[in-house]
GUKEZA-991460 format. One line per 2 residues: their letters; for each residue z, y, x of C-alpha. Coordinates in nm, 4 decimals, padded with zeros to 6 digits. Layout:
a	Z Y X  ...
end
This chain:
xx	00.5478 -00.0107 -02.7792  00.3325 -00.2985 -02.9041
xx	00.2966 -00.6228 -02.7095  00.0991 -00.8020 -02.9818
xx	-00.2210 -00.8323 -02.7786  -00.0246 -00.9529 -02.4738
xx	00.1376 -01.2292 -02.6813  -00.1971 -01.3316 -02.8327
xx	-00.3587 -01.3611 -02.4912  -00.0641 -01.5554 -02.3485
xx	-00.0875 -01.8047 -02.6357  -00.4637 -01.8378 -02.5928
xx	-00.4314 -01.9144 -02.2196  -00.1608 -02.1748 -02.2888
xx	-00.3643 -02.3324 -02.5702  -00.6736 -02.3496 -02.3471
xx	-00.4925 -02.6027 -02.1288  -00.6225 -02.4126 -01.8250
xx	-00.3164 -02.2116 -01.7214  -00.3295 -02.3944 -01.3866
xx	-00.6232 -02.1678 -01.2911  -00.3613 -01.8959 -01.2380
xx	-00.2349 -02.0936 -00.9382  -00.5765 -02.0465 -00.7724
xx	-00.5423 -01.6699 -00.7217  -00.5778 -01.5244 -00.3710
xx	-00.2962 -01.3234 -00.2144  -00.3011 -01.1014 00.0932
xx	-00.0465 -00.8750 00.2598  -00.0963 -00.5746 00.4858
xx	00.2131 -00.4466 00.6641  00.2332 -00.1223 00.8605
xx	00.4935 -00.0805 01.1363  00.5447 00.1924 01.3926
xx	00.5795 00.0785 01.7504  00.8881 00.2498 01.8871
xx	01.0739 00.2620 02.2134  01.4053 00.0780 02.1974
xx	01.5752 00.4188 02.2092  01.3984 00.5076 01.8839
xx	01.1106 00.7442 01.9649  00.7512 00.6810 01.8617
xx	00.5678 00.4867 02.1309  00.3344 00.6941 02.3488
xx	00.1578 00.3879 02.4919  -00.1868 00.2734 02.3822
xx	-00.2304 -00.0228 02.1482  -00.1713 -00.3335 02.3646
xx	-00.5067 -00.4640 02.4862  -00.3731 -00.8197 02.4738
xx	-00.3700 -00.7857 02.0931  -00.7441 -00.7230 02.0891
xx	-00.9548 -00.4356 01.9614  -00.8099 -00.2504 01.6610
xx	-01.1702 -00.1725 01.5612  -01.2655 -00.5358 01.5066
xx	-00.9582 -00.7635 01.5060  -00.9273 -00.8913 01.1460
xx	-00.5507 -00.9481 01.1739  -00.4043 -00.6796 01.4008
xx	-00.5247 -00.3205 01.3882  -00.3881 00.0344 01.3819
xx	-00.3620 00.2828 01.0992  -00.3311 00.6596 01.1533
xx	-00.1645 00.6513 01.4907  -00.2165 00.4519 01.8071
xx	00.1502 00.3598 01.7556  00.1069 00.2602 01.3872
xx	00.0340 -00.1102 01.3879  -00.1132 -00.2769 01.0811
xx	-00.0816 -00.6530 01.0374  -00.3238 -00.8131 00.7920
xx	-00.3182 -01.1613 00.6454  -00.6417 -01.3158 00.5195
xx	-00.6651 -01.3965 00.1465  -00.4208 -01.6866 00.1111
xx	-00.3843 -01.9639 -00.1487  -00.0156 -01.8982 -00.2125
xx	00.2678 -01.6533 -00.1581  00.4305 -01.8937 00.0869
xx	00.1105 -01.9195 00.2906  00.0723 -01.5395 00.3056
xx	00.4336 -01.4923 00.4197  00.3978 -01.7664 00.6819
xx	00.0881 -01.5957 00.8217  00.2603 -01.2556 00.8275
xx	00.5604 -01.4106 01.0005  00.3397 -01.5687 01.2680
xx	00.1523 -01.2428 01.3226  00.4793 -01.0666 01.3986
xx	00.5893 -01.3467 01.6334  00.2577 -01.3101 01.8176
xx	00.2816 -00.9299 01.8348  00.6377 -00.9385 01.9659
xx	00.5343 -01.1766 02.2430  00.3013 -00.8980 02.3653
xx	00.5317 -00.5961 02.3310  00.7151 -00.4749 02.6397
xx	01.0420 -00.2921 02.5795  00.9245 -00.1834 02.2353
xx	01.0279 -00.2680 01.8810  00.8563 -00.2548 01.5432
xx	01.0358 00.0013 01.3261  01.1936 -00.1725 01.0259
xx	01.1610 00.1025 00.7629  00.8907 00.3002 00.5865
xx	01.0191 00.6376 00.7005  00.9587 00.6887 01.0719
xx	01.1864 00.6958 01.3718  01.2591 01.0157 01.5661
xx	00.9588 01.2489 01.5441  00.9759 01.5257 01.8038
xx	00.6716 01.7052 01.6633  00.3411 01.6300 01.4955
xx	00.1695 01.6778 01.8305  00.3803 01.3945 01.9749
xx	00.2117 01.1449 01.7415  -00.0948 00.9943 01.9144
xx	-00.3998 00.9598 01.6863  -00.5507 00.6089 01.6873
xx	-00.8555 00.5476 01.9056  -01.1201 00.2808 01.8536
xx	-01.3521 00.3040 02.1519  -01.6736 00.4946 02.2165
xx	-01.9007 00.3475 01.9479  -02.0090 00.5694 01.6598
xx	-01.8089 00.3530 01.4176  -01.5012 00.3859 01.6391
xx	-01.5417 00.7618 01.6840  -01.5771 00.8036 01.3060
xx	-01.2444 00.6275 01.2476  -01.0717 00.8552 01.4999
xx	-01.2308 01.1745 01.3607  -01.1268 01.0754 01.0073
xx	-00.7677 01.0411 01.1260  -00.7887 01.3689 01.3161
xx	-00.8989 01.5252 00.9872  -00.5996 01.3773 00.8037
xx	-00.3704 01.5252 01.0674  -00.5323 01.8679 01.0359
xx	-00.5188 01.8589 00.6553  -00.1752 01.7129 00.5855
xx	00.0066 01.7128 00.9182  00.0424 01.4124 01.1456
xx	00.4022 01.3398 01.0513  00.3043 01.2475 00.6937
xx	00.0601 00.9897 00.8273  00.3183 00.7756 01.0077
xx	00.5044 00.6749 00.6924  00.4637 00.2969 00.6703
xx	00.4171 00.0743 00.3675  00.3314 -00.2762 00.2572
xx	00.0119 -00.3408 00.0607  -00.0250 -00.6367 -00.1756
xx	-00.3806 -00.7632 -00.2298  -00.4510 -00.9855 -00.5288
xx	-00.7517 -01.1480 -00.6921  -00.7782 -01.3919 -00.9806
xx	-00.9907 -01.7032 -00.9302  -01.3446 -01.7420 -01.0656
xx	-01.2225 -02.0318 -01.2807  -00.9536 -01.8114 -01.4396
xx	-01.2066 -01.5369 -01.5142  -01.4329 -01.7919 -01.6844
xx	-01.1475 -01.9072 -01.9085  -01.0347 -01.5515 -01.9802
xx	-01.3839 -01.4303 -02.0693  -01.4227 -01.7238 -02.3082
xx	-01.0879 -01.6445 -02.4711  -01.1899 -01.2810 -02.5128
xx	-01.5278 -01.3852 -02.6642  -01.6923 -01.1376 -02.4266
xx	-02.0688 -01.1786 -02.3782  -02.1368 -00.9336 -02.0931
xx	-02.2396 -01.0412 -01.7452  -01.9452 -01.2056 -01.5656
xx	-01.8973 -00.9498 -01.2852  -01.9150 -00.6627 -01.5352
xx	-01.6418 -00.8321 -01.7395  -01.4295 -00.8846 -01.4258
xx	-01.4657 -00.5237 -01.3103  -01.3925 -00.3917 -01.6590
xx	-01.0742 -00.5982 -01.6874  -00.9584 -00.5047 -01.3385
xx	-00.9892 -00.1385 -01.4425  -00.7776 -00.2144 -01.7526
xx	-00.5224 -00.3762 -01.5216  -00.5233 -00.0725 -01.2901
xx	-00.4636 00.1705 -01.5779  -00.1562 -00.0287 -01.6797
xx	-00.0350 -00.0457 -01.3197  -00.0477 00.3344 -01.3180
xx	00.1343 00.3549 -01.6546  00.4175 00.1236 -01.5588
xx	00.3947 00.1549 -01.1807  00.7199 00.3534 -01.1547
xx	00.8897 00.0130 -01.1814  00.7872 -00.0677 -00.8224
xx	00.9651 00.2223 -00.6480  01.2640 00.1714 -00.8784
xx	01.2969 -00.1971 -00.7892  01.1608 -00.2032 -00.4339
xx	01.1978 00.1534 -00.3084  01.3625 00.1458 00.0339
xx	01.3398 00.5053 00.1539  01.6231 00.7040 -00.0082
xx	01.7020 00.8814 00.3199  01.5145 01.0165 00.6199
xx	01.5843 01.1414 00.9705  01.6126 01.5225 00.9821
xx	01.3534 01.5202 01.2620  01.0934 01.4233 00.9980
xx	01.1237 01.7702 00.8415  01.0700 01.9586 01.1716
xx	01.3237 02.2212 01.0658  01.1424 02.3121 00.7423
xx	01.3588 02.3930 00.4368  01.4064 02.1056 00.1941
xx	01.5722 02.0302 -00.1397  01.7238 01.7146 00.0130
xx	02.1018 01.6871 00.0580  02.2749 01.6290 00.3890
xx	02.4020 01.2719 00.4398  02.5356 01.3417 00.7892
xx	02.4398 01.5550 01.0889  02.1083 01.3739 01.1466
xx	02.0122 01.2459 00.7983  01.9001 01.3974 00.4695
xx	01.8739 01.2055 00.1429  01.8940 01.2224 -00.2339
xx	02.1938 01.0425 -00.3867  01.9870 00.8566 -00.6504
xx	01.6535 00.8396 -00.4655  01.4600 00.5149 -00.4492
xx	01.1494 00.5983 -00.2464  01.1155 00.9392 -00.0823
xx	00.7984 00.7934 00.0692  00.6435 00.8005 -00.2790
xx	00.7939 01.1389 -00.3694  00.7139 01.4994 -00.2907
xx	00.7825 01.4692 00.0831  00.5440 01.1739 00.1214
xx	00.1656 01.1604 00.1436  00.0223 01.2654 -00.1924
xx	-00.2969 01.4248 -00.3163  -00.1458 01.7636 -00.4053
xx	-00.4387 01.9462 -00.2507  -00.6902 01.7329 -00.4410
xx	-00.5008 01.8232 -00.7603  -00.5211 02.1923 -00.6680
xx	-00.8945 02.1512 -00.6304  -00.9240 01.9954 -00.9760
xx	-01.0148 01.6453 -00.8574  -00.8498 01.3355 -01.0017
xx	-00.9842 00.9828 -00.9884  -01.1133 00.8738 -01.3293
xx	-01.0013 00.5245 -01.4309  -01.1917 00.5032 -01.7638
xx	-01.4379 00.2567 -01.6077  -01.5540 00.1467 -01.2652
xx	-01.8585 00.3749 -01.2905  -01.6359 00.6714 -01.3787
xx	-01.4034 00.5909 -01.0879  -01.6926 00.5716 -00.8414
xx	-01.8452 00.8948 -00.9673  -01.5140 01.0855 -00.9465
xx	-01.4629 00.9857 -00.5821  -01.8248 01.0638 -00.4911
xx	-01.7850 01.4052 -00.6497  -01.4756 01.4736 -00.4361
xx	-01.6556 01.3615 -00.1184  -01.9414 01.6042 -00.1910
xx	-01.7387 01.9057 -00.3101  -01.6462 02.1679 -00.0430
xx	-01.2899 02.2982 -00.0363  -01.2119 02.6442 00.1034
xx	-00.8875 02.5399 00.2705  -01.0622 02.2653 00.4684
xx	-01.3564 02.4865 00.5554  -01.1085 02.7121 00.7388
xx	-01.0204 02.4165 00.9672  -01.3832 02.3808 01.0703
xx	-01.5791 02.0578 01.1095  -01.7324 02.0611 01.4585
xx	-01.5707 02.3277 01.6751  -01.6551 02.3750 02.0441
xx	-01.8304 02.0398 02.0457  -01.5385 01.8423 01.8983
xx	-01.5067 01.7174 01.5426  -01.1866 01.8265 01.3679
xx	-01.2709 01.6314 01.0500  -01.5681 01.4404 00.9083
xx	-01.6524 01.7199 00.6633  -01.4854 02.0124 00.4848
xx	-01.4958 01.8540 00.1385  -01.2070 01.7632 -00.0926
xx	-01.2180 01.4093 00.0474  -01.3669 01.3150 00.3829
xx	-01.4182 00.9559 00.2644  -01.2903 00.7413 -00.0259
xx	-00.9811 00.6153 00.1581  -00.8360 00.9657 00.1715
xx	-00.7700 00.9571 -00.2027  -00.4138 00.8319 -00.2235
xx	-00.3463 00.6054 -00.5186  -00.0702 00.3544 -00.5812
xx	-00.3345 00.0937 -00.6688  -00.7016 00.0675 -00.5712
xx	-00.9979 -00.1409 -00.6867  -01.1510 -00.3079 -00.3810
xx	-01.4620 -00.4920 -00.2679  -01.5089 -00.6538 00.0736
xx	-01.7232 -00.4208 00.2878  -02.0334 -00.5329 00.4739
xx	-02.0911 -00.3722 00.8127  -02.0540 00.0059 00.7798
xx	-02.0845 00.0165 00.4019  -01.9261 00.2937 00.1951
xx	-01.6508 00.1595 -00.0349  -01.8024 00.3207 -00.3450
xx	-02.1398 00.1600 -00.2679  -01.9767 -00.1813 -00.2291
xx	-01.7995 -00.1397 -00.5644  -02.1175 -00.0185 -00.7347
xx	-02.3308 -00.3038 -00.6035  -02.0913 -00.5994 -00.6259
xx	-01.8086 -00.4879 -00.8542  -01.4343 -00.5294 -00.8024
xx	-01.3287 -00.8275 -00.5897  -00.9539 -00.7627 -00.5800
xx	-00.6866 -00.4971 -00.6271  -00.4615 -00.3420 -00.3643
xx	-00.1094 -00.2291 -00.4628  00.0055 00.0392 -00.2184
xx	00.3418 00.1623 -00.3526  00.5697 -00.0915 -00.1801
xx	00.8180 00.0339 00.0797  00.8937 -00.1726 00.3892
xx	01.2072 -00.3726 00.3068  01.4453 -00.3152 00.5974
xx	01.6644 -00.6059 00.4892  01.3901 -00.8620 00.5515
xx	01.2331 -00.9233 00.8951  00.8912 -00.9571 00.7301
xx	00.9285 -00.6266 00.5442  00.8799 -00.8050 00.2103
xx	01.0027 -01.1306 00.0632  00.9034 -01.4083 -00.1731
xx	01.1077 -01.2795 -00.4670  00.9351 -00.9403 -00.4485
xx	00.5904 -01.0998 -00.4309  00.6648 -01.3251 -00.7292
xx	00.7522 -01.0190 -00.9365  00.4395 -00.8354 -00.8219
xx	00.2288 -01.1307 -00.9360  00.4050 -01.1270 -01.2762
xx	00.3467 -00.7515 -01.2980  -00.0238 -00.7849 -01.2141
xx	-00.0809 -01.0490 -01.4827  00.1234 -00.8505 -01.7365
xx	-00.0920 -00.5441 -01.6672  -00.4085 -00.7504 -01.7158
xx	-00.3018 -00.9015 -02.0487  -00.1298 -00.5965 -02.2005
xx	-00.3408 -00.3598 -02.4100  -00.4831 -00.0812 -02.1899
xx	-00.6447 00.2216 -02.3562  -00.8051 00.4874 -02.1358
xx	-00.5738 00.7483 -01.9864  -00.5632 01.0895 -02.1539
xx	-00.5069 01.3994 -01.9376  -00.1534 01.4262 -02.0813
xx	-00.0800 01.0637 -01.9911  -00.2085 01.1201 -01.6367
xx	00.0427 01.4049 -01.6043  00.3172 01.1794 -01.7441
xx	00.2328 00.9105 -01.4880  00.2599 01.1589 -01.2012
xx	00.5868 01.3056 -01.3300  00.7444 00.9639 -01.3913
xx	00.6588 00.8505 -01.0402  00.8149 01.1563 -00.8773
xx	01.1202 01.1331 -01.1046  01.1826 00.7702 -01.0125
xx	01.1128 00.8309 -00.6427  01.3711 01.1106 -00.6209
xx	01.6244 01.0244 -00.8932  01.5439 00.6747 -01.0190
xx	01.9029 00.5450 -01.0081  02.0625 00.8484 -01.1695
xx	02.2673 00.7457 -01.4773  02.0824 00.8305 -01.7980
xx	01.7628 00.9416 -01.6200  01.4800 00.9954 -01.8675
xx	01.1068 00.9439 -01.8235  00.8144 01.0420 -02.0443
xx	00.6178 00.7969 -02.2601  00.3595 00.9037 -02.5204
xx	00.4947 01.2603 -02.5166  00.8461 01.1346 -02.5864
xx	01.1504 01.1381 -02.3607  01.2850 00.7868 -02.3001
xx	01.5688 00.6554 -02.0851  01.4566 00.4544 -01.7850
xx	01.7032 00.1675 -01.8329  01.6011 00.0644 -02.1891
xx	01.2305 00.1172 -02.1128  01.2494 -00.0946 -01.7967
xx	01.4512 -00.3603 -01.9831  01.1899 -00.3688 -02.2595
xx	00.9038 -00.4067 -02.0107  01.0791 -00.6870 -01.8218
xx	01.1568 -00.8640 -02.1508  00.7862 -00.8429 -02.2385
xx	00.7080 -01.0054 -01.9027  00.9164 -01.3171 -01.9732
xx	00.6248 -01.5029 -02.1280  00.4074 -01.4082 -01.8291
xx	00.6708 -01.5388 -01.5866  00.6964 -01.8659 -01.7830
xx	00.3184 -01.9013 -01.7792  00.3141 -01.8592 -01.3986
xx	00.6078 -02.1016 -01.3666  00.4033 -02.3604 -01.5539
xx	00.0906 -02.2950 -01.3490  00.2845 -02.3402 -01.0226
xx	00.5255 -02.6110 -01.1459  00.8188 -02.3913 -01.0465
xx	01.0956 -02.1738 -01.1900  01.0558 -01.9138 -00.9128
xx	00.8813 -01.6547 -01.1327  01.1446 -01.6548 -01.4068
xx	01.4144 -01.6390 -01.1388  01.2482 -01.3368 -00.9766
xx	01.2189 -01.1632 -01.3126  01.5889 -01.2273 -01.3820
xx	01.6762 -01.0698 -01.0458  01.4754 -00.7589 -01.1316
xx	01.6511 -00.7312 -01.4675  01.9839 -00.7409 -01.2798
xx	01.8605 -00.4418 -01.0755  01.7754 -00.2519 -01.3941
xx	02.1131 -00.3220 -01.5541  02.2993 -00.2472 -01.2290
xx	02.1156 00.0059 -01.0071  02.3605 -00.0709 -00.7226
xx	02.1645 -00.3940 -00.6714  01.8399 -00.2127 -00.5863
xx	01.7207 -00.2035 -00.2264  01.7590 00.1753 -00.2057
xx	02.1207 00.1626 -00.3255  02.2043 -00.1229 -00.0888
xx	02.0577 00.0769 00.1983  02.2680 00.3874 00.1300
xx	02.5759 00.1727 00.0726  02.5322 -00.0015 00.4064
xx	02.4803 00.3315 00.5828  02.8071 00.4587 00.4333
xx	03.0022 00.1416 00.5102  02.8752 00.1383 00.8693
xx	02.9146 00.5170 00.9141  02.5469 00.5339 01.0124
xx	02.2773 00.7878 00.9466  01.9252 00.6757 00.8634
xx	01.8122 00.6606 01.2266  02.1011 00.4439 01.3448
xx	02.0708 00.2102 01.0457  01.6931 00.1730 01.0915
xx	01.7237 00.1218 01.4665  01.9934 -00.1433 01.4198
xx	01.7783 -00.3330 01.1666  01.4728 -00.2995 01.3945
xx	01.6651 -00.4494 01.6858  01.7938 -00.7319 01.4642
xx	01.4367 -00.8147 01.3574  01.3269 -00.7920 01.7213
xx	01.5875 -01.0534 01.8150  01.4904 -01.2713 01.5185
xx	01.1207 -01.2865 01.6047  01.1877 -01.3440 01.9723
xx	01.3672 -01.6691 01.8843  01.0563 -01.8060 01.7089
xx	00.7535 -01.9834 01.8542  00.4048 -02.0460 01.7205
xx	00.2217 -02.3718 01.6724  -00.0580 -02.4288 01.9234
xx	-00.3181 -02.3856 01.6482  -00.1795 -02.0513 01.5331
xx	-00.1382 -01.9274 01.8917  -00.4992 -02.0211 01.9618
xx	-00.6205 -01.8507 01.6415  -00.4603 -01.5185 01.7332
xx	-00.5637 -01.5323 02.0991  -00.9211 -01.6171 02.0000
xx	-00.9295 -01.3344 01.7458  -00.8058 -01.0886 02.0110
xx	-01.0648 -01.2011 02.2665  -01.3484 -01.2107 02.0122
xx	-01.2599 -00.8625 01.8858  -01.2886 -00.7117 02.2341
xx	-01.6279 -00.8759 02.2845  -01.7382 -00.7555 01.9405
xx	-01.6358 -00.3960 02.0158  -01.8382 -00.4050 02.3389
xx	-02.1419 -00.5356 02.1469  -02.1128 -00.2584 01.8891
xx	-02.0896 00.0019 02.1646  -02.3914 -00.1434 02.3465
xx	-02.6022 -00.1492 02.0294  -02.5508 00.2195 01.9436
xx	-02.8844 00.3975 01.9849  -02.8265 00.7292 01.8064
xx	-02.5842 01.0181 01.8566  -02.2709 01.0635 01.6470
xx	-02.4112 01.3603 01.4500  -02.7043 01.1483 01.3329
xx	-02.4803 00.8479 01.2687  -02.2625 01.0579 01.0388
xx	-02.5667 01.1875 00.8486  -02.6883 00.8297 00.7964
xx	-02.3450 00.7161 00.6806  -02.3092 00.9842 00.4131
xx	-02.6723 00.9436 00.3052  -02.6158 00.5779 00.2057
end
């Protein structure tokens, strides 16, 4: 594999004397956590009103389920700032939870049945009803249990000053936003190519509670009487038992990453194309919506990808319209499991590597993806998710079989210059240190999070549920020892109060029925 262009670009950035612009990137974290009873079952209570409205609170919302909390940092100036904000959010949330814990793993706690999972509700406004109907549709299409798998999302954007330097280096004459969007799409293609590294290094779901399967047959092995697993798995969340777009693949729809325009068009096509299997569910039956439509995708967010191009939405704007009109603002990496060994669910060392990986993917040559390469990407991801730590495991690269360990070692070696560049920009050795830690995990798979998790379960004679519950209770105790500054306490309380008032305003301003609202939305 050639890294010539990567090395040229690294040298050009260093020679520009402007590497410090890389320290001006914006970083955000979104962390999903199930609210659970201390005994371990999914909470049946509504989202705590004291945390504000999940429809409009910018920091604390819900995902698929009323019990699936999502904590969102704003775009921050540094990794440390983002982690501090996430920490404070969890301190604030815990101060408002009664006899409940936040589940510490990606795979859920005891799931009695799909019907026992309460779908999130957002009030009586049209916008709120649409969010609930969309989730109801996901449940009807894929099953509710799939939707309560939690993850951590890493949001990243380069600064305007960096883009100016980079465009000058590349001698590119197109309009600035077109250049930015084009290069973000190059970055995304490389994140897909090499993205199997993330579940290998950070996968933290090698086992799952048997209740997750609801008695259905599975290829997974038995760990003990209440746990199934795969001996060399890294991230079952990202494997065949997790939430994937198998049905979209059956229908012949795949997102096209050749360009931003191609990406937008491929998603719009899926949103407009009916699918027989979903038509059988029905859309509006006996006066109640079962899904937003019977097409391959209800809306853009239904297309599951490990990385997404993003633009900040205005009001009730469709994501594809926002991307078309204003280009890509940032990327969202979605393949990170919740790290049970850290109370925050993710740590500084992981985030440093993700930043290295993002910059590597931007600077490395990135041709368009052929259909064969798309298939390779999918196969590699599933292989690593289910068997990533297996000795001698082989992946596929350019139609050739290649061992994971030498390929991963080669990629990390190619990232050394990127890590050094980021070290210089931040006046720190933290990036090179993070990269060295990841290389240790490649050379010794026992160091990976997934291996540590299984090892601890064995040493403690615990199944997945008992391990996850113990870690959840430890994190619960940790956060309950912490306090917030007055400023941060006020910020979160104000956001909660403002969000409730904002939801009431939205509900009061609705002047059309939901059927008409939906027609207007899709006619944008």
